[in-house]
C-alpha positions in Angstrom: -37.0 -19.4 -35.9 -36.5 -20.8 -32.4 -32.9 -21.8 -33.1 -32.0 -18.2 -34.0 -33.6 -16.8 -30.9 -31.6 -19.3 -28.7 -28.4 -18.4 -30.5 -29.0 -14.7 -29.9 -29.6 -15.3 -26.2 -26.5 -17.4 -25.8 -24.5 -14.7 -27.7 -25.8 -12.0 -25.3 -25.0 -14.2 -22.2 -21.5 -15.0 -23.4 -20.9 -11.3 -24.2 -22.0 -10.3 -20.7 -19.7 -13.0 -19.2 -16.7 -11.8 -21.2 -17.3 -8.2 -20.2 -17.6 -9.2 -16.6 -14.3 -11.1 -16.7 -12.5 -8.2 -18.3 -13.9 -5.8 -15.7 -12.9 -8.0 -12.8 -9.4 -8.4 -14.2 -9.0 -4.7 -14.4 -10.3 -4.2 -10.9 -8.0 -6.8 -9.5 -5.0 -5.2 -11.2 -5.9 -1.9 -9.6 -6.4 -3.5 -6.2 -2.9 -5.0 -6.4 -1.3 -1.7 -7.2 -3.1 -0.1 -4.3 -2.0 -2.9 -2.0 1.7 -2.4 -3.1 1.5 1.3 -2.3 0.0 0.6 1.2 2.7 -2.0 1.9 5.4 0.6 1.1 3.7 3.2 3.3 3.3 0.7 6.1 7.0 -0.3 5.9 8.0 3.4 6.2 5.8 3.9 9.2 7.1 0.7 10.9 10.7 1.9 10.4 9.8 5.3 11.8 8.1 3.8 14.8 11.0 1.5 15.6 13.5 4.4 15.4 11.3 6.6 17.5 10.9 3.9 20.2 14.7 3.5 20.3 15.3 7.2 20.6 12.6 7.6 23.3 14.1 4.6 25.2 17.4 6.4 25.1 15.8 9.6 26.3 14.2 7.8 29.2 17.6 6.4 30.2 18.6 10.1 30.6 21.3 10.2 28.0 22.7 13.7 28.0 23.5 14.0 24.3 20.6 12.1 22.7 20.6 14.3 19.6 24.2 13.4 18.8 23.6 9.6 18.8 23.0 7.2 16.0 19.5 6.5 17.2 18.6 10.1 16.9 20.0 10.2 13.3 18.1 7.0 12.4 14.9 8.6 13.8 15.4 11.8 11.8 16.1 9.9 8.6 13.0 7.7 9.0 10.9 10.8 9.7 12.3 12.5 6.6 11.4 9.5 4.5 7.7 9.8 5.6 7.7 13.6 4.9 9.3 13.1 1.5 6.7 10.6 0.3 3.5 12.1 -0.9 0.9 9.3 -0.5 -2.1 11.5 -0.7 
């Protein structure tokens, strides 16, 4: 009788461990997906920031036609990418 009780306890313990491993695997997969999305979002914002800094540097240098330059176009393209992406 004692042998059967021990086997039942081990079966329960092993079942709990297997369920825990499966749950953790699913959670890690979800975390990796979220991390990839955050990296993409961060990349967009870094590009936007760099383009904005270049444009503002040009404005500070008192360029008369700053909206007709390549830096302004790069800034507007980067800003558009952020607006087009719906991360919410």
